[in-house]
C-alpha positions in Angstrom: 5.0 36.2 -0.2 2.3 34.9 1.9 3.6 31.9 4.3 1.8 28.8 4.6 2.1 26.0 7.5 0.7 22.6 7.0 -2.8 24.1 8.7 -3.1 26.9 6.4 -2.6 24.9 3.3 -5.2 22.5 4.2 -8.0 25.1 4.2 -7.2 25.3 0.3 -8.4 22.0 -0.6 -10.6 22.6 -3.6 -14.0 21.6 -1.8 -16.9 23.5 -1.1 -15.9 26.3 -3.4 -12.4 26.7 -2.0 -9.7 27.4 -3.8 -7.1 24.5 -4.6 -3.8 25.3 -3.6 -0.8 22.7 -3.7 2.8 22.8 -2.2 5.6 21.6 -4.1 9.5 22.1 -3.1 8.8 24.9 -0.7 6.4 26.7 -3.1 2.7 27.1 -3.1 0.7 26.8 -6.3 -2.8 27.9 -7.1 -4.4 25.1 -9.3 -8.1 26.1 -9.0 -8.4 27.1 -12.6 -7.3 23.6 -13.8 -9.9 20.9 -14.9 -7.3 18.3 -13.8 -7.9 19.4 -10.2 -11.5 19.6 -10.3 -12.9 19.2 -6.9 -9.3 19.6 -5.3 -8.3 15.9 -6.3 -5.9 15.0 -9.4 -6.1 11.7 -11.1 -7.9 10.2 -8.0 -5.0 10.2 -6.2 -3.3 13.6 -5.5 -5.2 16.2 -3.2 -5.0 19.8 -2.8 -4.2 21.3 0.2 -1.4 19.1 0.8 2.7 19.2 0.1 3.2 17.0 -2.6 7.0 17.0 -3.2 7.2 13.4 -2.4 4.4 12.4 -4.7 4.5 14.3 -7.8 8.0 12.9 -8.9 6.1 9.9 -9.7 3.8 11.8 -12.1 4.3 11.3 -15.7 5.6 14.9 -16.5 8.3 17.2 -15.4 8.3 20.2 -12.9 7.9 22.7 -15.7 4.2 21.8 -15.4 4.1 24.3 -12.6 4.7 27.2 -14.8 1.2 27.2 -16.0 0.1 27.8 -12.7 0.3 31.1 -10.2 2.7 30.9 -7.4 0.7 32.3 -4.2 3.2 31.7 -1.5 5.8 30.0 -0.1 5.8 26.9 2.7 7.1 28.2 6.3 10.1 26.6 7.1 10.2 24.8 10.5 13.2 24.7 12.7 13.0 20.7 12.7 13.3 18.6 9.7 9.6 17.0 9.1 11.3 13.7 8.5 14.7 13.1 10.0 16.3 10.1 8.6 20.0 9.3 8.7 22.4 10.8 6.3 23.4 7.4 4.6 19.8 6.5 3.9 18.8 10.0 3.0 21.8 9.8 0.4 21.0 6.1 -0.8 17.3 7.3 -1.4 18.4 10.2 -3.4 20.4 7.9 -5.7 17.7 5.5 -6.1 14.6 7.1 -5.8 12.6 3.8 -6.1 13.3 2.9 -2.5 11.1 5.9 -1.4 8.0 4.3 -2.1 8.0 1.4 -4.3 9.3 -1.7 -2.4 6.2 -2.5 -0.6 4.1 -2.0 -3.7 6.3 -4.2 -5.4 7.0 -7.1 -2.9 3.3 -7.3 -1.3 2.1 -8.7 -4.6 4.0 -11.9 -4.2 2.4 -13.2 -1.0 -1.1 -11.8 -2.1 -1.0 -14.1 -5.5 0.6 -17.0 -3.9 -1.7 -17.4 -0.8 -4.7 -16.8 -3.4 -3.3 -19.4 -5.6 -3.3 -22.2 -2.5 -7.1 -21.7 -2.4 -7.3 -21.9 -6.4 -5.3 -25.0 -6.8 -6.5 -26.7 -3.7 -10.3 -26.3 -5.0 -8.9 -27.7 -8.6 -7.5 -30.7 -7.0 -11.0 -31.7 -5.1 -12.5 -31.1 -8.5 -10.3 -33.1 -10.4 -8.3 -35.4 -8.4 -5.1 -34.4 -10.0 -2.4 -34.5 -7.4 -0.2 -31.8 -9.1 -2.6 -29.2 -8.3 -2.2 -30.3 -4.7 1.5 -29.9 -5.1 1.4 -26.6 -6.5 -0.9 -25.3 -3.6 1.5 -26.5 -1.3 4.7 -24.7 -3.2 2.6 -21.5 -3.2 1.9 -21.8 0.3 5.5 -22.1 1.3 6.4 -19.3 -1.4 3.8 -17.1 0.3 5.0 -17.5 3.6 8.8 -16.7 2.7 7.5 -13.4 1.1 5.5 -12.4 3.7 8.0 -11.0 6.2 9.8 -9.4 3.2 6.3 -7.7 2.3 5.8 -6.6 5.9 9.1 -5.3 6.5 9.0 -3.1 3.4 5.6 -2.0 4.4 6.9 -1.0 8.0 9.8 0.9 6.2 7.5 2.8 3.9 5.0 3.6 6.8 8.0 5.1 9.0 9.5 6.9 5.6 6.4 8.4 4.3 4.1 8.8 7.0 6.4 9.0 10.2 4.8 6.0 11.4 1.8 7.9 12.7 -1.2 6.0 13.9 -3.2 5.2 10.8 -6.2 3.1 11.1 -5.6 1.1 7.4 -2.0 0.6 8.6 -3.0 -0.9 11.9 -5.8 -3.2 9.9 -3.1 -4.3 7.8 -0.6 -5.1 10.4 -3.4 -6.9 12.3 -4.8 -9.0 9.3 -1.3 -9.8 8.1 -0.5 -11.5 11.1 -3.5 -13.4 11.1 -2.7 -14.6 7.8 1.2 -15.3 8.7 -0.2 -17.5 11.8 -2.8 -19.4 9.8 -0.7 -20.1 6.9 2.2 -21.4 9.1 -0.4 -23.5 10.9 -2.0 -24.7 7.6 1.4 -25.6 6.3 2.7 -27.3 9.6 -0.9 -29.2 9.4 0.2 -30.4 5.4 3.5 -31.4 6.4 2.1 -33.8 9.4 -0.6 -35.0 7.4 0.1 -35.3 3.5 -3.4 -36.7 2.9 -5.5 -34.1 4.5 -7.6 -33.4 1.5 -7.9 -37.2 0.8 -9.4 -37.9 4.5 -13.1 -37.7 4.6 -14.4 -35.6 7.8 -14.4 -32.5 9.5 -10.4 -32.0 9.2 -10.5 -32.0 5.4 -13.1 -29.2 5.8 -11.9 -27.1 8.3 -8.4 -27.4 6.1 -10.3 -26.3 2.9 -12.0 -23.5 5.0 -8.8 -21.9 6.2 -7.3 -21.9 2.9 -10.5 -20.2 1.5 -10.2 -17.6 4.2 -7.0 -16.4 2.4 -9.0 -15.2 -0.4 -11.0 -12.6 1.6 -8.2 -11.8 4.0 -5.6 -11.1 1.4 -8.0 -9.0 -0.9 -8.8 -6.9 2.1 -4.9 -6.3 2.6 -4.6 -5.2 -0.8 -7.5 -3.1 -0.8 -6.5 -1.2 2.4 -3.1 -0.6 0.5 -4.6 0.4 -2.3 -6.7 3.0 -0.6 -3.5 4.6 0.7 -1.7 4.7 -2.8 -5.1 5.5 -4.7 -7.9 7.2 -2.3 -11.4 6.8 -3.4 -13.2 9.9 -3.0 -16.8 10.0 -2.0 -19.4 11.3 -4.5 
């Protein structure tokens, strides 16, 4: 059967009238006739013209779905493994497939929601003068700071494992924005510890404190949007 390498396969992306081919477990299938692969995109996530062995196991169907499609070739074997990883890690991932893609999407939600909550509860405190809201904002700030390194480490691990740590603009932007958020959140925490009544004191200090905490909303939203774009790419129409 015809052998395909990465460049060959990319030409069959299902766009501009081209056939839609996908590779799975070393086999290449023609999915052009499937309505689920219209335009070379499946479920607004999986793209034709690519090797999808690492993506499709998470889909809500079994491997027998490929019996519906014609096999048109095989993936050309390379002399070097595409993703060289230590044997113990490979065995661990095989035993717990969850570790391959899910640790970062799971852990990143904690700092996102906690730091968004800082702004939310500070605003509630300013509106109601209920001290419990300000205390809750402080606790959320501490929790967000504690979870950020966990989310960052799992993100770097996923980037290395699934993308070979290749330069990617969304990943670079996430790293920069995460560093900005981590530094600013630590600064706000130290400020709050040094001045527990910063939100009760009139002046530019309170204004700046509120502005910084409110900035967590667009910053964390953008970080989440960049991550979602990697997992669920949005196609231009």
